[in-house]
C-alpha positions as CSV (number, residue, x, y, z in Angstrom):
1,M,-9.1,12.8,-43.5
2,S,-10.1,13.1,-39.8
3,T,-13.8,13.2,-40.9
4,I,-13.4,10.0,-42.9
5,A,-11.6,8.3,-39.9
6,S,-14.4,9.3,-37.5
7,T,-17.1,7.9,-39.7
8,Q,-15.4,4.5,-40.0
9,K,-16.9,1.8,-37.8
10,V,-15.0,-1.1,-36.2
11,N,-17.2,-4.2,-36.6
12,W,-15.7,-7.2,-34.8
13,K,-18.0,-10.2,-34.8
14,G,-15.8,-12.5,-32.7
15,G,-14.1,-15.7,-33.8
16,V,-10.7,-14.0,-34.3
17,S,-8.8,-12.4,-31.5
18,P,-8.3,-8.6,-32.1
19,Y,-5.0,-8.8,-30.1
20,N,-3.4,-11.4,-32.3
21,V,-3.1,-13.9,-29.4
22,S,-5.0,-17.1,-28.9
23,Y,-7.6,-17.5,-26.2
24,G,-5.5,-20.1,-24.4
25,K,-2.5,-17.9,-24.1
26,L,-4.6,-14.9,-23.1
27,M,-6.2,-16.9,-20.3
28,M,-2.7,-18.1,-19.2
29,W,-1.6,-14.5,-18.9
30,F,-4.6,-13.7,-16.8
31,F,-3.9,-16.6,-14.5
32,L,-0.3,-15.7,-14.1
33,M,-1.2,-12.1,-13.3
34,S,-3.6,-13.2,-10.6
35,D,-1.0,-15.7,-9.2
36,A,1.6,-12.8,-9.2
37,F,-0.8,-10.9,-6.9
38,T,-0.9,-13.9,-4.5
39,F,2.9,-14.2,-4.3
40,G,3.2,-10.5,-4.0
41,A,0.8,-10.4,-1.0
42,F,2.8,-13.1,0.7
43,L,6.2,-11.4,0.1
44,I,4.9,-8.0,1.2
45,S,3.4,-9.5,4.3
46,Y,6.8,-11.1,5.0
47,G,8.6,-7.9,4.4
48,T,6.4,-5.9,6.8
49,T,6.7,-8.5,9.5
50,R,10.5,-8.6,9.2
51,L,10.8,-4.8,9.5
52,S,8.7,-4.9,12.7
53,A,10.6,-7.7,14.3
54,S,13.4,-7.1,16.8
55,Y,15.3,-10.2,15.9
56,W,15.7,-12.0,12.6
57,P,17.8,-15.1,11.7
58,D,21.0,-14.8,9.7
59,P,20.6,-16.7,6.4
60,N,24.3,-17.5,6.4
61,E,23.8,-19.5,9.6
62,V,20.4,-21.0,8.8
63,F,21.2,-22.1,5.2
64,D,24.8,-23.3,5.6
65,K,24.5,-27.1,5.0
66,A,24.8,-29.2,1.9
67,P,24.3,-33.0,1.5
68,F,27.3,-35.2,2.0
69,I,29.5,-32.3,3.2
70,N,30.4,-31.9,6.8
71,A,31.3,-28.2,6.6
72,K,29.5,-24.9,6.8
73,L,28.9,-23.6,3.3
74,P,26.6,-20.6,3.5
75,L,24.0,-20.4,0.7
76,V,25.9,-22.9,-1.5
77,F,23.2,-25.5,-1.6
78,V,20.4,-23.0,-2.3
79,S,22.5,-21.4,-5.0
80,L,22.7,-24.9,-6.6
81,M,18.9,-25.1,-6.4
82,T,18.6,-21.7,-8.1
83,F,21.0,-22.8,-10.9
84,I,19.0,-25.9,-11.5
85,L,15.7,-24.0,-11.8
86,I,17.3,-21.4,-14.1
87,M,18.7,-24.1,-16.4
88,S,15.3,-25.7,-16.5
89,S,14.0,-22.4,-17.8
90,V,16.6,-22.5,-20.5
91,T,15.6,-26.0,-21.6
92,M,12.0,-24.9,-21.7
93,V,12.9,-22.0,-24.0
94,L,14.6,-24.5,-26.3
95,A,11.5,-26.8,-26.2
96,V,9.3,-23.9,-27.2
97,H,11.6,-23.0,-30.0
98,A,11.7,-26.5,-31.2
99,G,7.9,-26.5,-31.1
100,H,7.8,-23.5,-33.4
101,L,9.9,-25.5,-35.8
102,R,7.6,-28.5,-35.2
103,K,10.6,-30.8,-34.4
104,R,8.9,-33.4,-32.2
105,K,12.1,-35.2,-31.1
106,E,13.7,-31.9,-30.1
107,V,10.7,-30.8,-28.1
108,A,10.6,-34.2,-26.3
109,K,14.3,-33.9,-25.4
110,W,14.2,-30.4,-24.0
111,L,10.9,-31.0,-22.3
112,S,12.3,-34.1,-20.6
113,L,15.3,-32.1,-19.3
114,T,12.9,-29.4,-18.0
115,I,11.0,-32.1,-16.1
116,L,14.2,-33.5,-14.7
117,G,15.3,-30.0,-13.6
118,G,12.0,-29.6,-11.8
119,I,12.3,-33.0,-10.0
120,L,15.9,-32.2,-8.9
121,F,14.8,-28.8,-7.5
122,L,12.0,-30.4,-5.6
123,S,14.4,-33.1,-4.2
124,C,16.7,-30.4,-3.1
125,Q,13.9,-28.5,-1.4
126,A,12.8,-31.7,0.4
127,Y,16.3,-32.1,1.7
128,E,16.4,-28.5,2.9
129,W,13.0,-28.7,4.6
130,T,14.0,-32.0,6.4
131,H,17.3,-30.5,7.5
132,L,15.7,-27.3,8.9
133,I,12.9,-29.3,10.7
134,E,15.3,-31.8,12.2
135,G,18.4,-29.7,12.4
136,G,18.6,-29.7,16.2
137,T,19.1,-26.9,18.7
138,T,21.4,-24.8,16.6
139,I,19.1,-24.6,13.7
140,S,16.0,-24.1,15.9
141,H,17.8,-21.2,17.6
142,N,18.8,-19.6,14.3
143,M,15.4,-20.0,12.7
144,F,13.1,-19.3,15.6
145,G,15.3,-17.4,18.0
146,P,16.3,-18.1,21.6
147,I,14.0,-20.1,23.9
148,V,12.6,-18.0,26.7
149,N,10.6,-19.8,29.4
150,G,10.2,-22.8,27.1
151,H,8.9,-20.7,24.2
152,H,10.6,-19.3,21.1
153,T,10.6,-15.5,20.6
154,P,7.7,-14.3,18.3
155,G,9.6,-12.6,15.5
156,P,11.7,-15.5,14.3
157,A,8.8,-17.8,14.7
158,A,7.1,-15.7,12.0
159,F,10.2,-16.3,9.9
160,G,9.7,-20.1,10.1
161,S,6.0,-19.7,9.3
162,F,6.6,-17.5,6.3
163,F,9.5,-19.6,5.0
164,F,7.6,-22.9,5.0
165,T,4.4,-21.3,3.7
166,I,6.0,-19.3,0.8
167,T,8.6,-21.8,-0.3
168,G,5.9,-24.6,0.1
169,F,3.5,-22.6,-2.1
170,H,6.2,-22.1,-4.7
171,G,7.2,-25.8,-4.5
172,G,3.6,-26.7,-5.1
173,H,3.7,-24.6,-8.3
174,V,6.9,-26.4,-9.4
175,F,5.3,-29.8,-8.7
176,S,2.2,-28.7,-10.7
177,G,4.5,-27.6,-13.5
178,V,6.3,-31.0,-13.5
179,V,3.0,-32.8,-13.7
180,I,1.7,-30.6,-16.5
181,N,5.0,-30.8,-18.5
182,T,4.8,-34.6,-18.1
183,I,1.3,-34.7,-19.6
184,V,2.4,-32.4,-22.4
185,L,5.5,-34.6,-23.0
186,I,3.3,-37.7,-23.4
187,N,1.2,-35.8,-25.9
188,V,4.3,-34.8,-27.8
189,L,5.5,-38.4,-28.0
190,M,2.0,-39.5,-29.2
191,G,2.1,-36.9,-32.0
192,T,-1.0,-35.1,-30.7
193,Y,0.4,-31.6,-31.5
194,D,1.5,-32.7,-35.0
195,K,-2.1,-33.7,-35.7
196,R,-3.2,-30.3,-34.4
197,G,-0.7,-28.6,-36.7
198,H,0.9,-26.5,-33.9
199,Y,2.7,-26.8,-30.5
200,E,1.0,-23.9,-28.8
201,M,0.4,-26.0,-25.7
202,V,4.2,-26.2,-25.2
203,E,4.4,-22.5,-25.3
204,K,1.6,-22.1,-22.8
205,V,3.2,-24.4,-20.2
206,G,6.4,-22.6,-21.0
207,L,4.9,-19.3,-19.8
208,Y,3.9,-21.0,-16.6
209,W,7.3,-22.5,-16.0
210,H,9.1,-19.2,-16.6
211,F,6.7,-17.5,-14.2
212,V,7.6,-20.1,-11.5
213,D,11.3,-19.4,-12.1
214,L,10.8,-15.7,-11.9
215,V,9.0,-16.0,-8.6
216,W,11.8,-18.0,-7.2
217,V,14.2,-15.1,-7.9
218,F,12.1,-12.9,-5.5
219,V,11.8,-15.7,-2.9
220,F,15.5,-16.4,-3.1
221,T,16.3,-12.7,-2.6
222,C,13.9,-12.2,0.3
223,F,14.7,-15.3,2.3
224,Y,18.3,-16.1,1.4
225,L,20.1,-12.9,0.6
226,L,18.5,-10.1,2.6
């Protein structure tokens, strides 16, 4: 039996994926893997810098504001942001499931809610950035450390640089996801995927959106909890 197996030849001439996955989804996985390396490099650099710094801001003091509320609520607002993004991931799952069933109206509904969640998240992030930049002396002290001879201490300044760079990079991904989901939604409403006979594009953008949500879990942990 082993002799027979060894003499058999595998003759794949292309045209059909040997891994039972489409070219588009395979390339999306490659892209997400490379993007994960980029985020990983950012977060590892942040972690090493934090461990080497003598002073680091307390997240409970830096992120203690919420719109329309004149009270300190540590991490409440960013928890709301996280909830919004997680729920948008849930609606994306429902959109992909509806796509498998080829229910165009259901796909459009859940995709619209996903887009709304992304817009709400970006709006919250814009408020947070504005608040941190214009927060006054207390926020500047908490984020960048005490001022010595007219200059902030180096360690916390790195915190500000890493925070705006990494959260901005992630926010750019969310914005891109909102734009791509909007384009896909337009195609759904036009019946493009019904004509193709499948809703694979919804599944591919779903992979991207879930990746963005997963990255936020690590960003949230590094900056807001630790």
